[in-house]
C-alpha positions as CSV (number, residue, x, y, z in Angstrom):
1,M,145.9,115.5,136.0
2,I,149.5,116.2,133.5
3,E,151.7,118.1,134.6
4,A,154.9,119.1,132.6
5,P,156.9,121.8,130.7
6,E,154.4,123.4,128.1
7,L,155.8,123.5,124.5
8,P,157.2,127.1,124.2
9,P,154.7,129.4,123.3
10,L,153.9,131.2,119.8
11,A,154.1,134.5,119.5
12,H,151.2,136.7,117.9
13,E,153.2,137.9,115.2
14,R,153.9,134.7,114.2
15,A,151.0,132.9,114.9
16,R,149.1,135.7,112.4
17,A,151.6,135.1,109.7
18,I,150.7,131.0,109.7
19,L,146.8,132.1,109.5
20,D,147.0,134.2,107.6
21,G,149.1,132.0,104.7
22,M,146.0,129.7,105.1
23,A,144.8,131.1,102.1
24,A,147.1,130.5,99.7
25,T,147.7,126.5,100.6
26,H,146.8,123.8,98.7
27,V,145.3,120.1,101.1
28,V,145.0,117.2,100.5
29,V,143.1,114.8,102.5
30,V,142.5,111.4,101.5
31,G,140.2,108.6,103.9
32,D,136.8,107.4,104.8
33,A,134.6,110.0,103.8
34,M,130.9,109.5,106.0
35,L,127.8,111.0,106.4
36,D,127.2,111.9,110.0
37,H,123.1,111.9,110.4
38,F,121.4,113.8,113.3
39,M,117.7,112.7,114.7
40,I,117.1,114.8,117.5
41,G,113.5,114.6,119.8
42,R,112.2,114.4,123.3
43,V,112.3,111.9,125.8
44,S,109.6,112.0,128.6
45,R,108.8,108.4,129.2
46,I,110.5,104.4,128.8
47,S,109.1,102.0,126.2
48,P,106.5,99.3,127.7
49,E,107.9,96.8,125.2
50,A,110.9,97.3,126.7
51,P,113.1,99.3,129.1
52,V,114.3,101.9,126.6
53,P,113.4,105.6,126.4
54,V,110.3,106.7,123.6
55,V,112.4,109.3,121.4
56,E,109.5,111.7,120.6
57,F,111.0,113.0,116.9
58,V,111.5,116.4,116.6
59,R,114.5,117.3,113.9
60,E,116.3,115.7,112.1
61,F,119.8,117.0,110.0
62,S,123.4,115.5,108.2
63,L,126.8,117.1,108.8
64,P,130.0,115.8,106.5
65,G,132.0,112.6,109.0
66,G,135.0,111.0,109.2
67,A,137.9,112.3,106.0
68,A,134.8,114.8,105.0
69,N,134.9,116.2,108.3
70,V,138.5,116.8,107.9
71,A,138.0,118.6,104.5
72,C,135.6,121.4,105.5
73,N,137.8,121.9,108.5
74,V,140.9,122.3,106.0
75,R,137.9,124.7,103.8
76,A,137.1,126.4,107.2
77,L,140.6,127.7,107.5
78,G,140.7,129.1,103.9
79,A,142.9,126.7,102.6
80,R,141.7,125.0,99.4
81,V,140.6,121.4,100.1
82,S,141.1,118.6,97.8
83,L,138.9,115.2,99.1
84,V,139.9,111.6,98.0
85,A,137.3,109.4,99.4
86,V,134.9,106.4,98.2
87,V,130.7,106.6,98.0
88,G,128.3,104.7,97.3
89,D,125.8,104.4,94.0
90,D,123.2,106.2,96.4
91,P,120.8,108.9,97.5
92,Q,123.7,109.4,100.6
93,A,126.5,110.0,97.9
94,A,123.9,112.8,96.6
95,E,123.2,114.4,100.1
96,M,127.6,114.3,100.8
97,R,128.6,116.0,97.8
98,G,125.7,118.5,98.2
99,L,127.0,119.0,102.1
100,L,130.5,119.4,100.7
101,E,129.3,121.8,97.7
102,A,127.9,124.3,100.1
103,R,130.8,124.4,102.4
104,G,133.0,125.0,99.4
105,V,135.1,121.5,99.2
106,S,135.0,119.8,95.8
107,V,134.0,116.8,95.4
108,S,135.6,116.1,91.8
109,G,138.3,113.8,94.0
110,L,134.9,111.5,95.1
111,V,135.1,108.1,93.6
112,T,131.9,106.0,93.2
113,D,132.3,102.3,94.3
114,T,129.3,100.4,93.6
115,A,129.8,97.7,95.3
116,R,129.3,99.3,99.0
117,P,127.2,101.9,100.7
118,T,127.9,105.4,101.1
119,T,129.0,105.1,105.0
120,R,126.7,107.2,107.5
121,K,126.5,106.7,111.5
122,T,122.5,107.9,112.7
123,R,122.4,109.2,115.9
124,I,119.6,109.3,118.5
125,A,120.1,112.0,121.0
126,T,117.8,114.0,122.7
127,T,116.4,117.9,122.6
128,R,119.6,118.4,125.8
129,N,122.3,116.6,123.3
130,Q,122.1,113.1,125.6
131,Q,122.9,110.6,123.0
132,V,120.6,107.4,123.2
133,A,121.4,104.8,120.6
134,R,123.7,104.5,117.6
135,I,123.0,103.4,114.2
136,D,125.8,102.6,111.6
137,I,125.5,101.9,107.6
138,E,128.8,100.6,106.1
139,K,130.9,98.2,104.1
140,S,134.5,97.7,106.1
141,D,136.3,95.7,103.8
142,D,139.0,97.0,101.6
143,L,138.6,98.3,98.3
144,A,138.6,96.8,95.6
145,A,141.3,96.3,93.0
146,D,140.2,98.6,90.5
147,V,138.6,101.1,93.0
148,E,141.7,101.3,94.6
149,T,143.3,101.8,91.3
150,A,141.1,104.7,90.5
151,L,141.8,106.1,93.9
152,V,145.5,106.1,93.3
153,G,145.2,108.5,90.2
154,V,143.3,110.9,91.8
155,I,146.0,110.7,94.5
156,D,148.7,111.4,92.0
157,D,146.0,114.3,90.2
158,A,145.3,116.1,93.5
159,A,149.1,115.8,95.3
160,A,150.9,117.6,92.0
161,T,150.0,121.1,94.4
162,A,149.5,120.0,97.4
163,G,150.8,122.2,100.8
164,A,149.9,118.9,102.4
165,I,148.5,115.3,102.4
166,V,146.2,113.8,105.5
167,V,144.8,111.3,106.0
168,S,142.5,110.4,108.2
169,D,141.6,106.7,108.8
170,Y,138.6,105.2,110.3
171,L,138.4,101.6,109.3
172,K,136.2,101.7,106.5
173,G,138.7,100.3,103.6
174,V,139.5,103.2,102.2
175,V,143.6,103.4,103.6
176,T,144.7,100.3,102.1
177,E,148.7,99.5,102.2
178,R,149.2,100.3,98.9
179,V,147.0,103.5,99.1
180,M,149.6,104.7,102.1
181,R,152.1,103.8,100.1
182,H,151.1,105.8,97.5
183,V,150.2,109.1,99.9
184,V,153.9,108.8,101.3
185,A,155.4,108.2,97.8
186,A,153.5,111.8,96.5
187,A,154.2,113.9,99.6
188,R,158.5,113.0,99.9
189,A,158.2,113.4,95.9
190,R,156.9,117.6,96.2
191,G,158.7,117.3,99.9
192,I,155.2,118.3,101.9
193,P,154.2,116.5,104.9
194,V,151.9,114.1,105.5
195,L,149.5,114.0,108.9
196,V,147.6,111.1,109.8
197,D,144.5,110.1,112.2
198,P,145.5,107.0,112.9
199,K,143.9,103.0,113.7
200,V,145.8,101.2,116.0
201,P,145.0,97.9,113.6
202,H,147.1,100.1,110.7
203,M,149.8,101.5,112.7
204,P,152.0,99.1,110.5
205,L,151.0,101.5,107.0
206,Y,152.2,104.7,108.5
207,A,155.4,104.3,108.6
208,G,157.3,107.1,106.6
209,A,154.2,109.8,107.7
210,T,155.4,113.2,109.4
211,L,153.1,112.9,111.7
212,L,150.2,111.1,113.9
213,T,148.0,112.1,115.8
214,P,146.5,109.0,117.9
215,N,143.9,109.9,121.4
216,H,145.0,108.8,124.5
217,H,143.4,105.3,124.2
218,E,145.0,104.5,120.2
219,A,148.7,105.8,122.1
220,E,148.6,103.1,124.9
221,S,147.2,100.5,122.8
222,A,149.8,101.4,120.5
223,S,152.6,101.5,122.9
224,H,151.3,99.1,125.6
225,I,151.8,102.5,127.9
226,R,148.9,103.6,130.3
227,I,149.2,107.1,130.1
228,R,149.1,108.7,133.1
229,T,151.6,111.6,134.2
230,A,153.8,113.2,131.8
231,D,156.4,110.7,131.8
232,D,153.5,108.9,130.6
233,A,152.8,110.5,127.8
234,R,156.7,111.5,127.2
235,R,157.3,107.2,126.9
236,A,154.4,106.4,124.6
237,S,154.6,108.6,122.3
238,R,158.3,108.5,121.5
239,A,157.7,105.0,121.5
240,L,155.3,104.8,118.3
241,R,157.9,107.5,116.7
242,E,160.5,104.8,117.1
243,T,158.4,101.8,116.3
244,L,156.2,103.4,113.6
245,R,160.0,105.4,112.2
246,V,157.2,108.9,111.3
247,D,159.0,112.1,112.2
248,G,156.5,113.5,115.2
249,V,153.4,111.6,117.3
250,L,150.6,114.7,119.1
251,V,149.2,112.5,121.8
252,T,145.4,114.1,122.1
253,L,145.1,113.5,125.9
254,G,140.9,114.8,126.7
255,E,140.8,117.0,128.9
256,Q,144.9,116.5,130.2
257,G,145.2,117.9,126.9
258,M,148.1,116.9,124.1
259,W,151.4,115.9,124.3
260,L,154.3,116.0,121.2
261,A,156.7,114.3,120.4
262,H,158.9,115.7,117.7
263,E,162.8,115.1,116.8
264,A,162.6,118.5,117.7
265,T,160.4,119.2,120.3
266,D,159.1,117.6,123.3
267,G,156.5,118.8,126.0
268,H,152.7,119.7,126.5
269,L,149.7,121.2,126.0
270,P,146.8,121.8,128.2
271,A,142.9,121.5,127.3
272,L,141.8,125.0,126.7
273,A,138.2,124.5,126.4
274,R,136.1,125.3,130.2
275,E,132.9,123.7,128.8
276,V,132.9,120.7,126.8
277,S,130.0,119.4,125.2
278,D,130.6,117.2,122.8
279,V,134.5,115.6,121.7
280,T,132.7,114.3,118.3
281,G,135.3,114.9,115.5
282,A,137.6,116.8,118.0
283,G,140.9,114.8,116.3
284,D,139.6,116.0,112.9
285,T,139.6,119.3,113.8
286,V,142.8,119.2,114.3
287,V,144.8,117.6,112.2
288,A,143.0,119.4,110.0
289,T,144.0,122.6,111.6
290,L,147.7,121.0,111.9
291,A,147.8,120.2,108.0
292,A,146.4,123.8,106.7
293,A,149.3,125.4,109.7
294,M,152.3,122.9,108.2
295,A,151.2,124.0,104.7
296,A,151.3,127.2,105.4
297,G,155.3,127.4,106.8
298,A,154.4,125.8,110.7
299,S,157.1,123.8,112.3
300,S,155.0,120.8,114.0
301,A,155.3,122.5,117.9
302,E,153.5,126.2,116.0
303,G,150.8,124.0,114.3
304,A,150.3,121.9,117.4
305,R,149.8,125.7,119.1
306,I,147.0,126.5,116.6
307,A,145.4,123.1,116.7
308,N,144.9,123.0,120.7
309,E,143.1,126.3,119.7
310,A,140.9,124.8,117.3
311,A,140.1,121.9,119.7
312,G,139.1,124.1,122.1
313,I,136.3,126.1,120.2
314,V,134.4,122.5,118.5
315,V,134.2,120.9,121.3
316,T,132.8,123.3,122.5
317,R,129.5,122.9,120.1
318,F,127.7,119.6,119.2
319,G,128.2,117.3,116.8
320,T,131.0,117.4,113.9
321,A,131.7,121.1,114.2
322,V,134.6,123.3,112.8
323,A,136.9,126.1,114.0
324,T,136.4,129.3,111.5
325,L,139.6,131.2,110.3
326,D,138.2,134.3,112.0
327,E,137.4,132.4,115.3
328,L,141.1,131.9,115.9
329,R,142.6,134.9,114.6
330,A,140.6,136.3,117.4
331,R,142.1,133.3,120.0
332,V,145.3,133.8,119.0
333,G,145.2,137.8,119.5
């Protein structure tokens, strides 16, 4: 277990002021949107054809995933959100638009690429929330030049009134070197933070970002430091800050909580959830809450405190989920 001094506590009055300020903010989310499709069934026997369970279908549903889930998390906190992403010309794109509109997320920033499908991850799970298999439909090549140009234009329009920009990278082709450079430049021009939920192969692209939110496996891989103790977490996060030339790094450590390394603050946040049902999408919630908080004037440490509360909510639920503004208000007093 990681034992280390915690980040400074957040006063209830300050937390409420940040949460109240979220409604006046605008957050732009750029990245890989996808459909999280769930097929739920009962398992009572093993197939005679192969050593696999037979799943008797009960129900199915879809949820916005990836960057789309980040956008839904931002909207659930009361902020206005613009999702800038790429979808295919297919029924899944129409389903994605419908799911987003139902959650109050504008779909005007979705760019259609006729050469690729809308990314969809189908999870086959039991009625006891045990995942049996996953089927991915996707094309992960970098965007074609014309689609990339269209995306950059949408980013320019959306960023004009933004208080923060989130980059949600799932290595599905949207976060290219050109797109990332453009995001950083647009944010610098407005003096607003850029927060990145990263992937290891793209780490060099994120130079100039305000804050990265890798999980501990990504932090270990990118820093070449195994994280087992507080000192390990401190060294890994500091190494990433210096190597990648970013202002701060918030490493999510699962049941061990989070570690924030920033030029102004360095410290640990313990995990808050007593029972964990599913960590799917928890990273989306963390970066979305951080962005909404920082757009409302929070420091990185204050935003991390609030994001830790949000993560403690969503990991108790199955599938991609959101933490609402009312739920956070109840937790922070």
